[in-house]
N, C-alpha and C positions, 0 to 999 in steps of 0.2 A: 655608306655604312651597310654592311651585310645584314641579312636577317638574323644570323646567329649572333652577331655582335649586338644588334638591337635587342634581341631576346635576353642576352646576358646582362646588358645594362638595365633593362626593365625589371628583370626578376632577381638580379643579384647573383652571387655565386651559388651554384647548385652542383649536383652530381656527387662524385666520389668523396671529395673533401668535406662537403656538408653532411653526407651520409655517415662518414667516419666520425665526425664531431657529434652528430646525433647519437650514433652508436655508443660512443664513450659516455655520453650523458645518461643514456638508458641503462648501460652496463653498470654504471656507478650509482645512479640515483633511483631508478625505477625497478630494475630487475633484481638488484641485489647480488649480482654475480661475484663481487669480491668476498662475500661472506664465505664462499666455498673455494673459489679459484684464486683468491688473493687479488689485490688491486692490480698487480702486474700480470695476472694470468699465469703465474708460476706454480700454482697449486698449493700455495701457502696461505691458508685462510686469513682473511682480515676481520673475521667475525667469529661465528661458531660453526662447527661442522663436526658432529659426533662420530662420523664414520671414518675419520682420518682425512688426509689431504685429498682434494680432488685432483684429477689429472692436470698436468702442466699443459696449458694451451700454447705455451711458447715452444714446446717440443712436439705438438700434434702433427700428425701426418695427414690429417683430414684436409680435403680440398674445400673450397668455399661452399659449394652446394651441400656437402656433408655437414659442415659446421652449422649451416642454416637449418638443416634437417634435425640435428641434435637439439638445437635451441627450440625449434618448433615442437618436436616430438619427445624430447627427453630420451632417457635410456631406461625402458621398463626393467624392473628388477634391480635397479641401482638408485642411489640417492639423487641422480640427475633428473629434475622435474621437467615437465613440458610446459611451454609458455603459450601454446595455442589453446584457447579455451575449448575448442571443439575437437581437440586431438582424441582419437580413438572412438569418436561418435560415428565416424564413417571410416573409410579406408585411406584417408589422407596421410596417415603416419605408418610408414613401413608396410603399407597395404594391409593393416590390421585394425580391428575394432577391439573394444574392451573384452568382448566375449572371446575373440581370437587369442587374447593374451593369456587366458587361463589363470594360473596362479601368479603370474608376473604382475606386480603392481606398477601402474603408471601413475606417478605422483604429479599432481597438478601444482604448479607454482602458485604461491599466494597472490601474486600479481601476474595477470596474463598480458600478453602483448599483441598489438595489431600486426598484421603481416608486414607492413612497412617498417615497424619497429624491430621485428625479428630480422629483416633484411639489414637494417642499420647495424644491429649488434653483430651479426655475422660478418659484415664488412669490416667493422672495427676489429674483431678478432683476427680475421684473415689478413688485414693490412698492417695493423699496429702491434699485434701480440705474437701471432704465429711466426716462428723463426727469428724472433727478436734477440735471442741469446740471453746471456746473464743480465740481470737487472742492473741498470746504471743510475747514477745520481741524476743525470739529465732526464731520463725517463720518469723518474720519481717526481722531479720538479715539474715536468710537463703534465703529469697526471694530477698532482695536487695543486699546481699553480703557485707554488711558493718555494723558497729555498730554505725553509725552516729546518730545525735540527733533525727531524725524522729522516730526511733524505741524506743526511751526512753519513749514514752508515753504509751507503752504497758507493762503489768506486766511481771515479770520474768517467772511466771507460772500461770495457771488458778487459780482463787480465791478458788475453791474447793480443790485444792492441797496444798495451802499455810498452813504452820504450825504455 
């Protein structure tokens, strides 16, 4: 048995799949992302958002590192909060401190995340949401873990793939 196989058997599944699963859990239960971005990341809020819809992460052109940076640092001057409790206390975010921001408000999320949690949410967005196209019933069922009536409003497959 190889060292890699032994490590896998000893520790169980790790890496990207576990990171994405953790990211989904954090997105859903800890960070509250669906309140603004919607459960599917389509910008249709699943909670409250007084400023209108958040950007659709399904259509984002950001690369993984940029997604991570936005989660960590937010978008000063917009409703997007930062999830790094130390953002803008030093130059870790956009090479700026609170003083450098001037009149731009950097909103701190009610719940902050550890760096590994920020990584996991960024992986979840980059792998499961970005470029996912129109929401399907299967994606809804995968997210909510059930086939209840809520998911019935979504098509079985995207319109372009229907025959």
